[in-house]
N, C-alpha and C positions, 0 to 999 in steps of 0.2 A: 561332603561330597553330595551330588544330587544324584538320586535313583528313581526309575520308573518302578513304582511298587504296583503289583498285581493283586486286585480285589476280585475283579472277575473281568470276563470280555469287554464289559463296556465301562468298566472303572477301573482306570489306570492313572495313578496319582504320581506327580513328581513330588517327592520328600526329600528332605535332608537327613542324611546319614554320616555317621563318622566313618573316616578311612580308615578301614581294617589295620590292625596292627599286625606285623609279621614278627614270627619268632625264628629259631635255628631252622634251618633247613629249607625254608620258606621264601616265597617270592610276593612282589606286590606289582602288579602289572595295570598299567593304565590302559583302559579298553578304548581302542580307536574304532572298533566296528563290531557289531554283534547281530547276528542275522534272528529275525523272528521265526521259529520253527512250527510247524504245523503241530508238533504237540503242544507247543505253548498256549495255543487256542483250542486245545480239547478241553473244554470247560470241566467236564466229568473227571478229568483227571488231575486237573489244577485246582480247582476251587476248594478241595478239604485241606488244602495247605494255605491258603489264602489268610491273610496278606503275606506276599512272597514276592522278593526280587527274583525274576526269571532270567533267562538269557544263557545259553550254553555253546552256541556257534560263535566264539570269540577270536578276536585276534586284536595285539595291543603289543605296548612296548613295557620292558621291566623297569621300573622305576627304583625299585630297593628289592636288595638280596640278602637275604638272612646268612647267618654263621655257618659256615661249614658247606655252602652251597659253592661248588666248583666249576661246573659246567656253563653256568649262566653268569652274564654279566650285567652292569646297568647299562641301557640303552639298547638292549639286543630286542629285534623283533619276533614274536613269539604267536603261537597259538596253543591253546592249553586244553587237554580233554577233561571233562567234568568227572566222569566216571571211569575209574582205572581198575584194571584186575590184579589180583595179588600175583599171577604168574605160578602159583606154587600149590595151590589145592587140587584136589581132583578132578574137577571140573576144569580148571584152566590146563591142567596138564593132557586133559583129553581133547583140548579144544575148543570146550564150551565156556568161554569167558564170560559170555554174556548172562551166566547163571552162577556167576561167583558171588559171594557173599560182599567181598570188598567192592566190586563194581558196583553193586545195588546200593552201597552205602556211602561211598565218597561223592565229594562234590567240592567246586572251590567256593568262596565266602567273598559276598553272598551270592552273585549272579552278574551276568553279563549287561543287564540293561541298568548300568550304573558306572560312575567314573572310574573306580578302581576295584579291583577283586586281589584277595589273599589266595595264594595257591600252596596249599598244605604240601608238606614234604613229599608225601607218597605221591601226590599229583606232579610234584616237581621231578621227581625219580623216574616215573614211568610215564607221565602225559603230558609233557611241555614239550613243544616242537620248534626248533627255528626256522624261520622263514627266510627264503632266499630274498636277497635285494631285489629281485625282477617281480616278486610277487605282491601285489597290492594288499591292504588290509582288506578291503571289500571281499578280493578272490578267496582269501585265506578262511572266511567264514563257511565256505562250503566245504572245508576239509572235513569236517565232523558229519555233516550228513553225507558225503559222497562216500566216506569211510563205512558207514551204515550200510550203503548200496554194495559197496565191495563185499563186504562180508556176507550180504544175501547172494550174490553171485558165486561167492566161494562155496558157501553151503549148498548150493543147488547144483555144484560140479558143473557150472557152464563151460561148454567147449565152442571154440569158433566153429562158425557155420551154422550154428541152431537158429532157427527162426524164432521172433521172439514176440509176443502180445504185452503190451503194458495197458492196463485197465485202471485209468485215471491219470491225468498229465498235469496235475500241479508241480511244485517244485520237485519232489521226490520222484515222480512218474518221469519227468524230463531227465533227472541224474540217471535214472534207470536205462532210458533211451540213449543218452549220451555215453553211458558205459558200454552198454551193448554194442554199439558203433565203434566204440575205440578197441574192444576185445575182439572185433570180428565176426558179428554175428550175421547170419545170413540176412532174411527180409525181416523188416520190424514193423509191426502195426501198432496203433495206439488208439484209445479211446478217451471220451471225456463228455460232458454234458455241456461244456461253456465253450463256445466258439473261440474266444480268445487264447485258451489253453491249446485247443486243436491246433490252432495257428503256431503256438509256440512248440509245439510237438514236431510238427512238420520241420520247422526250423533247426530243431535239435537233432534231426535225423531219421525220421519216421518215414518209411517208405508209404505208408496208407495210414489216413488219420478218418474217425467215424464217429458220429454222434451216436453215444452209447443209448440214449433215450429215443433215437429217432429210427434205428436201422436192426435189423436182426444180425447182433455182431457176430455169432459163430459162421454164418453163412456169408457174411461181407467180408472177414477174415481170410476165410478160406478162398474166396474167389481172388483175393488181393494177393495172398501168398502162395496160393497153389496148392495148398495143404493147411493143415492145422497146425500151429505152432508147438515146437518141442517145450517151450519156456513160456508160461504165462505169470505174469506179476500183477499181483493185486495191491495197487495203491489207494484202492476205495473199499469201504467196508460195508457198503449196503447189500442187502439181500438179491437185488438184481444183478449188481456187479459181480458178486460171489458165483452166481447161477450162471452168468456169461462165463466165465473164467471155465467152470466145470465143463460147459458144452463146448469151449474153443479149444482146450488143449488136447494134443494128439496122443494116440494110444502110445504108453510108455512115459509120457511127458512129465514136467515137475511144474507145481503151482508155488508160487511163493506167496504167504500171506503177509505182506509188509505193513498194511495199516490195520491196526486192531480194533476190535468192537468195543462198546463200553463194557466192563466186567459184568458177567450176566448174561450178556448176549449170545444167542445160538446162531448156528451155522447151518445152512441147508445142503448138507453133505449126503448125497446118494451112494452110500457106503459100497452096494453091491456094483454100482457102475464103477467107483473107484478101483475096485479089487479084480473086476473083469478085466478092465483096460490099463491094470498096472500102473496108475496115477501116482506120484509120488507130492505129497503136501508136506512143505517145510514152513516154517516162519522163521524170522530173522531179526533181532533186536540189538542195538548198540554196536560200536566201532573198538575194538580192541586195538591195542597199538601197532600191531602189524598191519591193519587195515588203515588206520589213520596215516601211517606214514605213506603207503602206497597210494593214498589219496591224495596227499601233498605232493608227491613227486608226479602223479599225473596230471594234476593241475598245473604245476611249475612246468613242466614239458610242453605244454599245450595239447596235450592229449586228449585232456576233456575241458573243454572251454565253459566258463561258468559266468564271465561277467555280463553275457547277453542275457541272463536269467534275472538281473537285477532290475526291477521295475520302479522301486521308490527307493530314496534315499532321506532319511527324517534324521532330526535332532532329537536329544533325549527328552525336550519339551514336546515332542510332537508323537511321543510313544503310544499315545491313547489312539491318535489317527491311525499308527501303524498295525496295532492290534485289529481296529475295525477292519482296515483293509485284508489283513491276513485270516481273519475269521469269516469275513462276507465272501472271501475267495471269488471276486468277480474280475476286473481288469487288473489283477495285480499276479505276480508269481512269487518273486523273493522281494521282501520288505528289509532293508537295512537300518539299524539304528545307529548313528554315530555319537557318542556321548560327548565328545569335545566339541561339538557345535554349539 
């Protein structure tokens, strides 16, 4: 089979690899669509494992079913979670699935930017989800990233009516805007340093958008919303963005750190101000099964529209161009790779 192999952001090679062999309890899935995630182009995160076949926002069709699998049949349309929790360790039982050892070590084989993947038995058991007939393979690639966003809102204990500021209006930022709107947020503001993405943020449901590099963000947000927002979501990790978040959140409010810095990076947190104003800072990572299922349901019901975020649809042979588009973050939002093209 053909596979797009990652060496670095500027070196993606289409190579021949054997179709994975499945065993008992496993599935073979033909990949129909796979989204390029922002984490796929975080070179500091990926380069240490190169060469590697990436791609975890997948959808496809089951082509082989291993012995003992009862819930799934050949021909079924599915999405598959690459990381799955054990659901029995003390972290999972406390609701902290993201730090489960199993979640951090599981994956499918080899990755979504190829023609077929093997789904291990544990992923079949708790990480494989049937797609409704009404959902396209393209839309299904948003289930995993939307699940991550849903978890962030859940960890932040979001309540309807809360005003929201999203800093960074890339794909994740837009999903936060769309989910906030679907869940009954009050007013929503968004920032970016890219006019193309600000236009997308407005279309996604933001009431006000601002160039983060050209305006005084806290002043502009307060003028637009009438007060500081109770929830600020950081989908950018630069120091200026972090400082804007800290100066923009209302007293008693919450900041979600959604975009990570490189390991060893420091954060400009004025701890006294956080203490005095009772600001809660949380981080969120991954999409446990409950959040994945909720994401699937929201997309299927049309509560969160995602198709309008797709800016590029490319074949496997064009994966290098897809990585260029995603890493440069210019006039692109979501780049979809379709391996069967």
